[in-house]
C-alpha positions as CSV (number, residue, x, y, z in Angstrom):
1,X,0.0,0.0,0.0
2,X,2.8,2.5,0.9
3,X,4.6,1.7,-2.4
4,X,1.4,2.3,-4.4
5,X,0.8,5.6,-2.6
6,X,4.3,6.7,-3.3
7,X,4.1,6.0,-7.0
8,X,0.7,7.8,-7.3
9,X,2.0,10.9,-5.4
10,X,5.2,11.0,-7.4
11,X,3.3,10.7,-10.7
12,X,0.8,13.4,-9.7
13,X,3.6,15.7,-8.6
14,X,5.4,15.1,-11.9
15,X,2.4,16.0,-14.0
16,X,1.4,19.0,-11.9
17,X,4.9,20.5,-12.0
18,X,5.3,19.9,-15.7
19,X,1.8,21.3,-16.5
20,X,2.3,24.4,-14.3
21,X,5.7,25.2,-15.8
22,X,4.4,24.4,-19.3
23,X,2.4,27.7,-19.4
24,X,5.6,29.5,-20.0
25,X,6.3,27.5,-23.1
26,X,5.9,24.1,-24.8
27,X,5.8,20.8,-23.0
28,X,6.4,17.2,-24.1
29,X,5.0,14.1,-22.4
30,X,5.9,10.6,-23.1
31,X,7.0,7.0,-22.2
32,X,10.3,5.2,-22.3
33,X,11.7,1.8,-21.5
34,X,14.9,-0.1,-21.9
35,X,17.7,-1.9,-20.1
36,X,19.6,-1.0,-16.9
37,X,23.2,-2.2,-16.6
38,X,24.0,-1.6,-13.0
39,X,26.9,-2.4,-10.7
40,X,27.7,-2.0,-7.0
41,X,30.6,0.2,-6.1
42,X,32.8,-0.2,-3.0
43,X,36.4,0.2,-1.8
44,X,38.9,-2.5,-2.7
45,X,39.7,-2.8,1.0
46,X,36.0,-3.5,1.9
47,X,35.6,-7.3,1.7
48,X,31.8,-7.0,1.5
49,X,31.6,-4.7,-1.5
50,X,34.5,-5.4,-3.8
51,X,34.6,-7.6,-6.9
52,X,31.0,-7.0,-8.0
53,X,30.3,-7.0,-11.7
54,X,27.3,-5.8,-13.8
55,X,24.0,-7.4,-14.1
56,X,21.0,-6.5,-16.4
57,X,17.6,-5.3,-15.3
58,X,14.5,-3.6,-16.6
59,X,14.0,0.2,-16.8
60,X,10.8,2.0,-17.8
61,X,8.8,5.1,-16.9
62,X,7.2,8.5,-17.7
63,X,8.9,11.6,-18.8
64,X,8.0,15.3,-19.1
65,X,10.1,17.9,-20.9
66,X,9.3,21.6,-20.2
67,X,10.7,24.3,-22.5
68,X,12.4,27.1,-20.7
69,X,14.2,28.9,-23.5
70,X,15.4,28.2,-27.1
71,X,17.3,25.0,-26.9
72,X,17.0,24.7,-23.1
73,X,14.4,22.7,-21.1
74,X,13.8,21.0,-17.8
75,X,13.2,17.2,-18.0
76,X,11.6,15.2,-15.2
77,X,11.1,11.5,-15.1
78,X,9.2,9.0,-13.0
79,X,11.0,5.6,-13.5
80,X,11.1,2.1,-12.2
81,X,14.7,0.8,-12.5
82,X,16.6,-2.2,-11.4
83,X,20.1,-1.8,-9.7
84,X,22.5,-4.2,-8.0
85,X,25.3,-6.4,-9.1
86,X,26.9,-9.9,-9.3
87,X,29.7,-11.4,-7.4
88,X,31.3,-14.9,-7.9
89,X,34.1,-16.7,-6.1
90,X,35.5,-16.5,-2.6
91,X,33.5,-14.0,-0.5
92,X,32.3,-13.5,3.1
93,X,29.2,-15.2,4.4
94,X,27.4,-15.4,7.8
95,X,25.6,-18.6,8.7
96,X,24.8,-20.8,11.7
97,X,27.2,-23.6,12.3
98,X,26.7,-27.0,14.1
99,X,27.0,-26.9,17.9
100,X,30.2,-27.9,19.5
101,X,32.6,-26.1,17.2
102,X,35.2,-23.8,18.9
103,X,34.1,-20.9,16.8
104,X,32.4,-17.8,18.4
105,X,28.9,-17.0,17.2
106,X,28.9,-14.4,14.5
107,X,32.3,-15.3,13.2
108,X,32.8,-14.1,9.6
109,X,33.2,-17.1,7.3
110,X,34.2,-17.4,3.6
111,X,32.9,-19.6,0.8
112,X,33.2,-19.9,-3.0
113,X,29.7,-19.3,-4.5
114,X,27.7,-17.0,-6.8
115,X,25.8,-14.0,-5.4
116,X,23.4,-11.7,-7.2
117,X,22.0,-8.6,-5.5
118,X,18.8,-7.2,-7.0
119,X,17.7,-3.7,-5.9
120,X,14.6,-2.2,-7.5
121,X,13.9,1.6,-7.1
122,X,11.2,4.1,-8.0
123,X,13.3,7.1,-9.1
124,X,12.7,10.7,-10.0
125,X,15.6,12.4,-11.9
126,X,15.5,16.1,-12.8
127,X,17.6,17.1,-15.7
128,X,18.8,20.4,-17.2
129,X,18.6,19.6,-20.9
130,X,20.2,21.3,-24.0
131,X,18.8,20.3,-27.4
132,X,20.4,21.2,-30.7
133,X,20.2,20.3,-34.4
134,X,17.8,20.5,-37.3
135,X,15.1,18.0,-38.2
136,X,16.9,15.2,-36.3
137,X,18.1,16.7,-33.0
138,X,20.4,15.7,-30.3
139,X,20.4,16.6,-26.6
140,X,22.7,16.6,-23.6
141,X,21.5,16.5,-20.0
142,X,22.6,16.3,-16.4
143,X,21.1,16.6,-12.9
144,X,20.3,14.9,-9.6
145,X,17.9,12.0,-8.9
146,X,16.2,10.5,-5.8
147,X,15.2,6.9,-5.5
148,X,13.0,4.9,-3.2
149,X,13.8,1.2,-2.6
150,X,10.8,-1.0,-3.4
151,X,12.5,-4.4,-3.6
152,X,15.8,-5.9,-2.4
153,X,16.9,-9.5,-2.5
154,X,20.0,-11.6,-2.6
155,X,20.2,-14.7,-4.8
156,X,23.0,-17.2,-4.0
157,X,23.9,-20.5,-5.7
158,X,26.5,-23.2,-5.5
159,X,28.1,-25.7,-3.1
160,X,31.3,-24.8,-1.2
161,X,33.5,-25.7,1.7
162,X,33.5,-23.1,4.5
163,X,36.7,-21.3,5.5
164,X,37.9,-19.1,8.3
165,X,40.1,-17.0,5.9
166,X,39.6,-15.4,2.5
167,X,42.5,-17.3,1.0
168,X,40.7,-20.6,1.6
169,X,43.6,-22.1,3.6
170,X,41.6,-22.7,6.8
171,X,38.7,-25.0,6.1
172,X,36.1,-25.8,8.8
173,X,36.0,-29.5,9.9
174,X,33.2,-30.8,12.1
175,X,34.3,-33.7,14.3
176,X,34.3,-36.7,14.0
177,X,34.5,-36.0,10.2
178,X,38.0,-35.6,8.8
179,X,36.9,-33.8,5.6
180,X,36.0,-30.1,5.3
181,X,32.4,-29.1,5.8
182,X,30.6,-28.6,2.5
183,X,27.3,-26.8,2.3
184,X,24.6,-26.0,-0.3
185,X,24.4,-22.2,-0.6
186,X,21.4,-22.0,-2.9
187,X,19.0,-19.5,-1.4
188,X,16.9,-16.3,-1.9
189,X,16.8,-13.7,0.8
190,X,14.9,-10.5,1.3
191,X,17.5,-7.9,2.4
192,X,15.4,-4.7,2.2
193,X,15.3,-4.2,6.0
194,X,19.1,-4.1,6.1
195,X,19.4,-1.3,3.5
196,X,18.6,2.4,3.4
197,X,15.2,3.1,1.7
198,X,16.3,6.3,-0.1
199,X,19.1,6.8,-2.5
200,X,20.4,10.1,-3.8
201,X,22.7,10.5,-6.8
202,X,23.6,12.4,-10.0
203,X,22.9,11.4,-13.6
204,X,23.6,12.6,-17.1
205,X,23.6,11.5,-20.6
206,X,22.8,12.2,-24.3
207,X,20.1,11.2,-26.8
208,X,18.7,11.7,-30.3
209,X,15.2,12.9,-31.2
210,X,13.8,11.6,-34.5
211,X,10.5,13.0,-35.8
212,X,7.8,10.4,-36.0
213,X,4.1,11.3,-36.5
214,X,3.1,14.1,-34.2
215,X,5.9,13.4,-31.8
216,X,9.5,12.3,-31.5
217,X,11.2,8.9,-31.2
218,X,13.8,9.2,-28.4
219,X,17.0,7.2,-28.3
220,X,18.9,7.8,-25.0
221,X,21.9,6.6,-23.1
222,X,22.5,7.9,-19.5
223,X,24.7,7.1,-16.5
224,X,23.7,7.1,-12.8
225,X,26.0,7.5,-9.9
226,X,24.5,6.9,-6.5
227,X,26.0,8.9,-3.6
228,X,24.2,7.2,-0.7
229,X,25.7,4.3,1.3
230,X,23.2,1.5,0.8
231,X,23.8,-0.4,4.1
232,X,22.1,0.7,7.3
233,X,25.1,-0.7,9.2
234,X,28.2,-0.2,7.1
235,X,30.5,-1.1,10.0
236,X,29.4,-4.7,9.8
237,X,27.8,-5.0,6.4
238,X,30.1,-3.0,4.2
239,X,30.0,0.3,2.4
240,X,28.4,0.1,-1.1
241,X,27.0,2.6,-3.5
242,X,25.0,2.1,-6.8
243,X,25.9,2.9,-10.3
244,X,24.4,2.1,-13.7
245,X,24.3,2.7,-17.4
246,X,20.8,2.9,-18.9
247,X,19.9,2.6,-22.6
248,X,16.3,3.3,-23.6
249,X,13.8,4.0,-26.4
250,X,10.9,6.3,-25.9
251,X,8.2,8.4,-27.6
252,X,7.2,12.0,-26.6
253,X,4.3,14.1,-27.8
254,X,4.3,17.9,-27.8
255,X,1.6,20.0,-26.1
256,X,1.3,23.7,-26.6
257,X,0.0,25.4,-23.4
258,X,-0.8,29.1,-23.2
259,X,-2.2,31.5,-20.6
């Protein structure tokens, strides 16, 4: 319910702001969709956030472009976008171990497995946009964005021995067995409660407007750089930020509004 209310309020605010500003000039409204290629960024010294690679996710939303002056406009979006990243190989893991082991509870363990973190946001970017050209036009844009986390889950897969060190030289052996303990790490976990709900960042990019019918076909590529630490408890869970490249195709229609 809270998620639905947020989307309705954000969409209403987008349309009201765009319509109100549109009385000073022209306005374009449209839809777009495409692919998000995100990654998670962290320090190389942070064992929780390093070695992530890109994943692919959906991206779609509404857009409003409000003319301010010749060639200059304000573009506001309401988007649903998927962030996150993938990590494979030796990495930290926290799990319950059998009783009787001389290992303190909460000890950080390591295992060799696959991990995909999926973070879905409702985002509102606001861009200052410069458009130039003739019949086919191009544009450049940059500005801030704010996002609200609506879904966060971690998908893990693989079987691995458990180790007390990242190098994998200290396997855990449960007596009376003489072989290292091997576990199945296939799981899906909801991790939203451990993450900050809001994410602030900057974005920019470029695109091309191609006339089609009454409106324009819009080809666009943009980058996003999150500035918020995702973890609520970075001292124990790591220090990670988002980042993404987005490629999309959209269509906008012009509306002439006058006082």
